[in-house]
GUMAR-808880 format. One line per 2 residues: number of its first residue (from 1); their letters; for each residue x, y, z of N, C-alpha, C, CB. Coordinates in steps of 0.02 Angstrom, whole numbers, plus 50000, padded with zeros to 5 digits. Glycine has a CB too. Layout:
NUM> A> X,Y,Z,X,Y,Z,X,Y,Z,X,Y,Z  ...
This chain:
1> MS> 54402,60405,55029,54321,60442,55000,54342,60463,54945,54280,60510,55043  54416,60480,54917,54416,60522,54843,54430,60449,54798,54493,60599,54833
3> RS> 54441,60403,54838,54450,60365,54786,54374,60313,54753,54513,60322,54814  54333,60326,54810,54254,60310,54787,54216,60341,54751,54216,60308,54828
5> HG> 54264,60400,54716,54223,60446,54685,54264,60456,54616,54213,60515,54731  54308,60401,54625,54351,60379,54548,54407,60451,54558,54284,60383,54447
7> LP> 54416,60477,54606,54481,60533,54608,54537,60508,54659,54455,60616,54637  54584,60458,54634,54636,60446,54687,54678,60491,54659,54667,60371,54699
9> GE> 54704,60497,54741,54767,60564,54745,54824,60532,54737,54776,60610,54820  54886,60561,54768,54959,60547,54750,55002,60555,54809,54986,60594,54695
11> FG> 55035,60498,54837,55084,60508,54897,55165,60543,54873,55094,60424,54933  55185,60593,54907,55261,60636,54913,55283,60613,54919,55289,60676,54946
13> AD> 55334,60651,54975,55381,60648,55007,55353,60699,55100,55445,60680,54947  55313,60739,55082,55274,60768,55122,55200,60793,55130,55300,60803,55128
15> AW> 55186,60747,55092,55124,60781,55066,55097,60732,55026,55134,60846,55028  55011,60700,55042,54952,60686,55002,54935,60747,54983,54897,60651,55035
17> AA> 54892,60735,54896,54867,60776,54870,54847,60752,54800,54904,60829,54877  54780,60774,54787,54747,60750,54724,54739,60804,54658,54674,60726,54746
19> PA> 54744,60786,54598,54754,60841,54570,54710,60874,54533,54797,60836,54542  54629,60831,54556,54571,60842,54535,54530,60860,54599,54548,60785,54495
21> RT> 54484,60919,54602,54463,60930,54660,54423,60877,54687,54433,60985,54661  54431,60857,54759,54403,60807,54809,54325,60821,54820,54444,60811,54880
23> PL> 54307,60776,54845,54233,60771,54884,54220,60818,54936,54222,60703,54920  54156,60848,54931,54150,60897,54975,54162,60878,55046,54091,60924,54967
25> YY> 54192,60926,55107,54213,60900,55153,54265,60867,55171,54184,60879,55163  54297,60852,55084,54378,60801,55111,54412,60864,55070,54401,60688,55069
27> PD> 54495,60862,55101,54541,60896,55079,54564,60870,55005,54590,60895,55131  54592,60931,54979,54622,60903,54899,54700,60901,54943,54613,60976,54805
29> AV> 54709,60926,54993,54798,60889,54993,54800,60881,55076,54884,60958,54955  54848,60848,55093,54841,60839,55180,54915,60837,55183,54796,60760,55219
31> TL> 54970,60872,55223,55025,60875,55238,55038,60794,55293,55035,60954,55268  55092,60773,55272,55127,60707,55308,55184,60735,55355,55165,60649,55247
33> AP> 55204,60770,55357,55269,60788,55374,55261,60865,55396,55319,60775,55311  55303,60882,55453,55306,60960,55470,55342,60986,55409,55349,60982,55544
35> GA> 55356,61061,55396,55386,61099,55355,55362,61083,55279,55457,61090,55368  55319,61065,55281,55323,61047,55188,55331,61111,55142,55242,61010,55156
37> DR> 55359,61088,55104,55352,61135,55036,55285,61171,55026,55362,61090,54968  55273,61243,55015,55205,61266,55026,55208,61259,54953,55183,61341,55066
39> AA> 55268,61292,54904,55235,61301,54832,55244,61231,54788,55274,61367,54789  55271,61183,54806,55258,61113,54759,55187,61089,54796,55332,61040,54766
41> LV> 55171,61092,54858,55113,61086,54887,55063,61107,54837,55111,61122,54949  55041,61179,54846,54996,61211,54805,55008,61196,54729,55000,61282,54819
43> SR> 55059,61185,54705,55056,61155,54637,55036,61096,54619,55104,61154,54613  55025,61054,54663,54996,60987,54646,54902,60990,54664,55043,60922,54702
45> IN> 54886,61022,54679,54812,61049,54688,54764,61083,54643,54812,61089,54733  54706,61084,54619,54678,61116,54583,54645,61186,54612,54639,61073,54559
47> TA> 54681,61240,54602,54631,61292,54620,54598,61344,54590,54650,61318,54657  54606,61312,54541,54552,61358,54470,54471,61351,54505,54553,61298,54362
49> VP> 54463,61286,54530,54388,61264,54533,54378,61308,54611,54372,61160,54533  54327,61339,54640,54319,61353,54708,54318,61309,54758,54271,61381,54716
51> GA> 54348,61319,54808,54339,61266,54872,54393,61225,54880,54279,61217,54868  54463,61241,54851,54514,61203,54873,54515,61199,54939,54572,61222,54851
53> TV> 54537,61147,54973,54550,61148,55025,54647,61112,55055,54482,61114,55043  54669,61138,55094,54713,61108,55124,54713,61079,55207,54756,61149,55112
55> KD> 54738,61020,55242,54749,61000,55285,54799,61007,55302,54736,60962,55288  54832,61050,55345,54865,61084,55376,54894,61032,55448,54822,61149,55385
57> SF> 54933,60979,55439,54941,60930,55488,54954,60953,55541,54982,60888,55479  55016,61003,55538,55054,61019,55601,55020,61110,55596,55161,61001,55594
59> AD> 55006,61140,55561,54983,61198,55584,55044,61217,55573,54950,61207,55650  55073,61232,55530,55156,61266,55517,55166,61281,55462,55217,61225,55529
61> LD> 55105,61291,55403,55112,61334,55343,55089,61406,55344,55078,61302,55291  55112,61431,55316,55064,61506,55289,55059,61501,55214,55106,61592,55307
63> LA> 54984,61469,55210,54962,61499,55139,54933,61539,55093,54948,61482,55125  54926,61602,55142,54899,61657,55130,54919,61686,55078,54903,61693,55174
65> EA> 54980,61681,55061,55024,61704,54997,54997,61672,54935,55103,61681,55003  54981,61621,54955,54943,61570,54878,54867,61582,54892,54961,61461,54876
67> GF> 54848,61621,54915,54767,61650,54897,54730,61601,54967,54729,61619,54790  54756,61558,54996,54704,61515,55050,54713,61565,55113,54732,61419,55072
69> HV> 54649,61554,55155,54638,61587,55207,54625,61526,55275,54576,61637,55188  54631,61537,55337,54611,61492,55376,54536,61490,55396,54648,61498,55427
71> LF> 54514,61411,55377,54460,61402,55367,54436,61408,55444,54449,61342,55326  54484,61335,55481,54471,61324,55560,54524,61285,55589,54402,61285,55578
73> DA> 54543,61309,55634,54588,61286,55682,54548,61224,55718,54611,61347,55733  54599,61171,55713,54570,61100,55776,54634,61074,55810,54528,61013,55732
75> QW> 54597,61008,55855,54643,60979,55879,54656,60905,55862,54637,60989,55938  54719,60878,55847,54717,60811,55829,54695,60763,55909,54801,60792,55792
77> LH> 54658,60725,55918,54657,60682,55965,54678,60603,55988,54613,60689,55969  54677,60565,56039,54710,60517,56051,54670,60488,56113,54781,60535,56058
79> RP> 54669,60436,56091,54611,60387,56152,54650,60314,56142,54498,60378,56120  54679,60292,56198,54718,60218,56215,54652,60171,56202,54756,60208,56310
81> AS> 54689,60124,56162,54652,60060,56174,54638,60050,56237,54684,60003,56153  54574,60022,56229,54533,60016,56318,54464,59990,56302,54518,60104,56369
83> GP> 54444,59965,56342,54364,59927,56355,54312,59957,56331,54341,59918,56426  54262,59915,56308,54197,59952,56284,54187,59989,56303,54146,59935,56284
85> AR> 54164,60069,56291,54109,60119,56316,54055,60098,56335,54090,60162,56277  54023,60044,56324,53938,60032,56354,53905,60079,56342,53923,60023,56429
87> AP> 53885,60049,56296,53819,60102,56239,53761,60065,56238,53839,60115,56142  53707,60087,56286,53652,60067,56275,53601,60114,56237,53634,60049,56331
89> GL> 53544,60064,56212,53501,60111,56193,53498,60080,56108,53530,60196,56212  53565,60088,56077,53561,60055,56025,53602,60001,55998,53559,60092,55990
91> SW> 53591,59972,55931,53637,59914,55909,53676,59948,55850,53592,59842,55883  53742,59919,55871,53785,59967,55820,53799,59902,55781,53862,60017,55852
93> DV> 53836,59921,55720,53863,59861,55668,53882,59892,55616,53813,59804,55643  53914,59855,55576,53954,59894,55518,53910,59880,55454,54040,59865,55505
95> VR> 53916,59939,55403,53868,59956,55350,53900,59893,55305,53872,60044,55316  53850,59857,55262,53872,59811,55220,53846,59831,55153,53852,59744,55241
97> DP> 53812,59863,55154,53760,59857,55094,53754,59915,55070,53692,59834,55108  53741,59958,55002,53724,60010,54977,53640,60039,55002,53735,59995,54903
99> AT> 53593,59997,55016,53554,60023,55034,53564,60046,55105,53509,59991,55019  53580,60008,55161,53606,60028,55220,53648,60099,55213,53648,59970,55246
101> LR> 53696,60093,55188,53731,60168,55176,53698,60218,55159,53776,60173,55129  53654,60229,55105,53602,60268,55105,53568,60281,55173,53560,60241,55060
103> AW> 53536,60253,55187,53505,60270,55237,53559,60305,55290,53469,60210,55261  53615,60283,55287,53659,60298,55360,53686,60386,55322,53750,60217,55381
105> AL> 53678,60383,55269,53718,60468,55244,53656,60493,55242,53770,60484,55157  53606,60483,55232,53546,60518,55248,53539,60539,55313,53494,60483,55233
107> AW> 53547,60518,55367,53542,60520,55425,53609,60575,55450,53540,60445,55450  53652,60546,55416,53730,60603,55444,53713,60664,55405,53829,60572,55416
109> DG> 53692,60665,55347,53669,60729,55325,53605,60776,55352,53658,60717,55262  53577,60745,55386,53529,60801,55395,53475,60831,55382,53542,60828,55389
111> GD> 53478,60818,55307,53420,60872,55255,53470,60906,55228,53356,60932,55294  53534,60907,55214,53556,60970,55180,53597,60946,55111,53608,61017,55235
113> GN> 53576,60903,55097,53577,60860,55031,53642,60866,55016,53529,60883,54970  53660,60839,55049,53738,60812,55026,53748,60750,55045,53799,60850,55054
115> AD> 53720,60701,55053,53713,60643,55058,53733,60586,55012,53663,60643,55068  53754,60613,54943,53771,60573,54889,53854,60598,54891,53722,60589,54815
117> VF> 53885,60603,54935,53967,60619,54967,53973,60537,54979,53978,60682,55057  53937,60506,55016,53946,60429,55022,53935,60404,54972,53910,60394,55065
119> RP> 53987,60361,54926,53943,60307,54886,53965,60254,54907,53943,60304,54811  53930,60193,54866,53914,60130,54870,53985,60094,54870,53865,60109,54814
121> AL> 54063,60135,54835,54119,60109,54796,54156,60126,54873,54147,60152,54709  54120,60166,54919,54158,60163,55009,54169,60094,55033,54102,60199,55079
123> LD> 54124,60062,55013,54107,59989,55031,54163,59950,55026,54056,59959,54988  54192,59963,54959,54240,59905,54946,54300,59925,54973,54249,59886,54872
125> DP> 54311,59972,55010,54397,59991,55017,54386,59955,55100,54430,60104,55010  54447,59904,55101,54444,59848,55156,54469,59898,55227,54506,59772,55133
127> AT> 54500,59938,55212,54510,59992,55278,54477,60023,55308,54538,60035,55274  54412,60031,55267,54355,60076,55278,54288,60062,55327,54332,60086,55214
129> FV> 54264,60087,55391,54213,60049,55409,54175,60099,55431,54226,59996,55453  54094,60096,55388,54036,60143,55399,54020,60115,55468,53969,60139,55340
131> LA> 54005,60145,55520,53962,60116,55579,53907,60156,55590,53998,60109,55647  53854,60100,55584,53795,60126,55618,53750,60112,55669,53764,60132,55586
133> GR> 53736,60144,55710,53688,60160,55774,53619,60124,55759,53674,60249,55787  53597,60098,55747,53512,60091,55750,53465,60073,55806,53494,60043,55708
135> SA> 53411,60080,55781,53356,60071,55832,53340,60019,55840,53303,60099,55823  53285,59994,55899,53252,59931,55891,53215,59926,55812,53197,59925,55956
137> DG> 53166,59971,55781,53151,59974,55723,53188,59975,55658,53123,60012,55727  53247,59972,55656,53309,59977,55603,53324,60047,55583,53295,59936,55534
139> RV> 53316,60095,55617,53315,60170,55585,53389,60198,55599,53252,60225,55623  53423,60215,55574,53499,60250,55572,53497,60302,55625,53521,60289,55496
141> LA> 53507,60302,55692,53492,60370,55738,53585,60385,55766,53419,60347,55825  53632,60370,55703,53707,60404,55761,53746,60344,55707,53708,60382,55890
143> GA> 53804,60379,55702,53850,60328,55664,53928,60386,55662,53807,60302,55568  53948,60351,55630,54042,60375,55603,54069,60329,55568,54106,60386,55664
145> VA> 54109,60355,55539,54184,60317,55514,54244,60310,55520,54198,60321,55474  54260,60242,55519,54316,60219,55550,54356,60192,55505,54304,60177,55598
147> SR> 54426,60226,55495,54482,60214,55440,54531,60169,55488,54522,60295,55406  54545,60115,55451,54597,60078,55500,54679,60070,55451,54557,59984,55525
149> SD> 54712,60080,55505,54803,60088,55483,54826,60013,55524,54857,60181,55529  54876,60001,55531,54921,59975,55566,54932,59977,55634,54963,59990,55544
151> QV> 54928,60047,55624,54951,60078,55711,54884,60093,55745,55004,60165,55714  54829,60135,55713,54814,60162,55747,54714,60138,55695,54866,60241,55759
153> VG> 54663,60185,55735,54603,60179,55690,54577,60252,55710,54546,60108,55706  54589,60279,55635,54555,60341,55640,54471,60337,55637,54585,60384,55582
155> VS> 54451,60411,55664,54374,60402,55679,54349,60474,55654,54354,60385,55769  54304,60480,55625,54273,60550,55606,54197,60552,55572,54324,60584,55553
157> NV> 54181,60587,55556,54094,60582,55536,54042,60563,55591,54081,60523,55478  54061,60573,55663,54029,60560,55700,53970,60604,55720,54065,60549,55735
159> FG> 53898,60565,55723,53840,60602,55719,53793,60585,55754,53818,60608,55666  53748,60597,55790,53690,60570,55836,53628,60612,55809,53705,60583,55925
161> LD> 53562,60591,55799,53524,60630,55783,53485,60672,55818,53499,60607,55756  53506,60664,55885,53486,60715,55929,53524,60777,55923,53492,60691,55995
163> GS> 53566,60785,55858,53602,60848,55854,53670,60854,55896,53554,60902,55876  53688,60805,55928,53770,60801,55958,53788,60739,55962,53786,60830,56033
165> PD> 53864,60738,55959,53903,60672,55939,53875,60648,56018,54007,60677,55918  53867,60663,56041,53870,60660,56135,53842,60566,56135,53786,60739,56193
167> AA> 53794,60566,56111,53760,60485,56118,53784,60466,56083,53693,60461,56110  53804,60467,56035,53864,60431,55972,53933,60397,55989,53893,60490,55920
169> WP> 53953,60437,56037,54041,60407,56069,54027,60345,56100,54086,60461,56139  53964,60330,56153,53987,60253,56165,53997,60213,56119,53949,60218,56199
171> GV> 53931,60207,56079,53925,60154,56030,53986,60149,55975,53857,60166,55993  53997,60205,55953,54073,60206,55910,54137,60174,55934,54098,60277,55903
173> LD> 54141,60201,56023,54200,60179,56034,54188,60103,56055,54237,60223,56084  54128,60076,56053,54123,60019,56074,54126,59944,56017,54061,60030,56111
175> TV> 54112,59969,55970,54107,59958,55904,54171,59969,55884,54059,59997,55870  54216,60006,55876,54288,60000,55861,54337,59955,55902,54313,60065,55866
177> HE> 54324,59961,55975,54332,59911,56020,54339,59842,55996,54282,59914,56061  54260,59831,55986,54258,59767,55967,54299,59713,55899,54197,59771,55961
179> LF> 54286,59781,55848,54344,59769,55759,54418,59774,55801,54338,59864,55672  54441,59815,55838,54520,59808,55849,54531,59840,55903,54567,59836,55797
181> PT> 54527,59765,55936,54546,59792,56025,54598,59824,56046,54555,59739,56075  54664,59816,55985,54715,59823,56019,54751,59887,56004,54752,59769,56010
183> LP> 54702,59921,55939,54725,59971,55925,54694,60061,55950,54727,59953,55862  54739,60104,55986,54713,60167,55991,54680,60196,55939,54756,60204,56006
185> VV> 54627,60247,55956,54593,60275,55909,54613,60362,55913,54512,60253,55922  54597,60384,55864,54637,60460,55832,54585,60479,55811,54699,60465,55771
187> GY> 54578,60561,55804,54551,60595,55749,54555,60678,55763,54475,60567,55739  54509,60719,55726,54523,60781,55762,54439,60812,55770,54583,60835,55712
189> EQ> 54450,60864,55823,54393,60917,55831,54414,60978,55858,54338,60895,55875  54356,61022,55839,54373,61068,55867,54281,61104,55916,54419,61113,55799
191> GE> 54293,61157,55944,54243,61180,55986,54212,61116,56012,54192,61228,55951  54135,61144,56015,54097,61095,56070,54116,61024,56036,54001,61108,56077
193> DL> 54113,61001,55979,54135,60933,55979,54215,60909,56013,54132,60915,55904  54254,60956,55990,54313,60943,56050,54320,60926,56135,54343,60999,56050
195> TV> 54271,60979,56154,54230,60963,56227,54194,60873,56227,54149,61033,56233  54172,60881,56193,54133,60818,56196,54185,60748,56192,54077,60821,56131
197> AV> 54229,60745,56146,54259,60700,56128,54312,60700,56204,54287,60712,56049  54352,60744,56222,54382,60751,56284,54334,60716,56346,54396,60829,56293
199> RH> 54286,60743,56337,54246,60693,56414,54232,60633,56377,54155,60727,56458  54251,60583,56317,54235,60518,56309,54309,60482,56307,54188,60508,56242
201> GF> 54347,60519,56360,54409,60488,56339,54463,60507,56310,54399,60453,56308  54469,60544,56253,54519,60576,56191,54561,60626,56245,54469,60628,56113
203> EP> 54626,60624,56208,54669,60687,56255,54693,60716,56180,54751,60657,56327  54678,60786,56177,54716,60828,56130,54785,60833,56127,54700,60887,56137
205> VG> 54818,60801,56056,54909,60807,56062,54930,60856,56008,54956,60725,56045  54876,60896,56002,54944,60933,55946,54870,60982,55884,55017,60830,55877
207> PL> 54907,61026,55884,54857,61067,55822,54849,61070,55747,54866,61126,55825  54799,61066,55725,54802,61060,55644,54764,61108,55625,54779,60994,55608
209> RI> 54754,61149,55567,54729,61175,55522,54703,61169,55442,54757,61203,55530  54648,61203,55463,54594,61184,55384,54609,61267,55337,54469,61171,55414
211> WL> 54661,61256,55278,54636,61299,55237,54604,61309,55197,54655,61313,55221  54563,61348,55141,54535,61364,55102,54541,61409,55041,54506,61372,55128
213> HS> 54550,61397,54992,54564,61432,54931,54524,61492,54939,54547,61392,54866  54532,61559,54919,54485,61617,54911,54494,61611,54837,54504,61695,54950
215> Q> 54414,61626,54825,54420,61656,54738,54395,61726,54734,54367,61609,54676
């Protein structure tokens, strides 16, 4: 996502970080190993601009002394590779063109005014797949983003226009299995969205924490 905005980040020994503020809803740094060096991590991001966030992937950092507070706690999720989830009602496919991406982003955003966070350059990333569930007349009614690695498929931004991801998950899982039948699915959720994901076959496997810099 950061690359699609012209903001490439850098990988270090224990964290990924972006020196400039990242797009809305996306972290400025992500820890990649337990016990990351707090001072080194904070020095790699821009805390002068409001809204800097850190994804503490192991929920083991204390960033309060660096001016952060906990935005929320969540659970990492894992779902083994398995058969299709049987998703009736919508036609699911991968978004391939900017016009469809725009329609997807507007549906995802729900009128909050943040649809521009999803830019056409995202479609050029070979490891990123924007999934759309469409009605018979072509309207985007549900969706998600799948990010493939060699070992897993990460799923995020799951939404349904009925206000709940419950109706979207079967189609998302069905499409992911069709694309990558041997790969397990991972992600993270909190609150009711966590309950919904567990209902669709995910297992919580560990905590994470999102920190927000206080101004």
